[in-house]
C-alpha positions in Angstrom: 130.8 202.4 -74.2 127.0 202.6 -75.9 124.2 200.7 -73.9 120.8 199.7 -75.2 117.7 199.6 -73.1 115.4 196.5 -72.7 111.9 197.3 -72.4 109.1 194.9 -71.4 106.6 194.6 -74.0 104.0 193.8 -71.5 102.3 194.4 -68.3 103.0 191.3 -65.8 105.3 190.7 -63.0 109.2 188.6 -63.5 108.5 185.0 -63.6 112.5 184.1 -63.9 115.9 185.5 -64.5 117.9 183.6 -67.0 121.1 185.8 -67.2 122.8 187.7 -64.2 124.8 190.7 -64.9 128.4 190.1 -66.4 126.6 187.8 -68.4 127.7 187.5 -72.7 124.2 187.9 -74.4 123.8 186.3 -78.3 121.3 188.0 -80.4 117.6 186.6 -79.0 119.1 185.3 -75.9 116.4 184.4 -72.9 117.4 187.2 -70.4 114.2 186.5 -68.2 110.8 185.2 -68.5 107.6 187.3 -67.9 104.6 185.6 -66.1 100.7 187.5 -67.7 97.6 186.0 -67.7 99.6 182.3 -66.1 101.5 182.6 -69.9 104.9 182.9 -70.0 106.8 185.7 -72.3 110.7 185.7 -72.8 112.2 188.7 -72.9 115.0 188.3 -76.0 118.3 190.6 -75.6 117.8 192.5 -79.1 121.6 192.3 -79.5 124.7 190.6 -79.0 126.5 192.0 -76.2 127.5 191.9 -72.5 124.6 192.1 -69.8 125.3 195.7 -67.4 122.0 195.8 -65.1 119.0 194.4 -64.1 116.8 196.9 -63.0 114.1 194.1 -61.6 114.2 191.3 -59.6 112.1 188.3 -59.3 108.0 188.4 -58.7 108.2 192.4 -59.1 105.5 194.0 -61.1 106.6 195.2 -64.3 104.2 198.0 -66.6 104.8 198.1 -70.6 107.8 199.7 -71.5 109.3 200.0 -67.9 113.1 199.2 -68.3 113.9 196.0 -67.7 118.0 196.2 -68.0 120.7 197.4 -69.9 123.3 195.7 -72.3 126.4 197.2 -73.3 126.5 196.7 -77.4 
């Protein structure tokens, strides 16, 4: 089983989680939405697969480069 980590491209906070572990993902499906400086930035799947794990919760602060989720490809 190959996995891919989804990392944050910005520093901010998790505003809303859209997908849950076990959900199937298409390329560029939104997994969650981050909030930074009053802007909402979607975190997109980079490939098709199944969401295995979320590493963060709603309202949790995140740093640039932090692993947010793990996808089975």
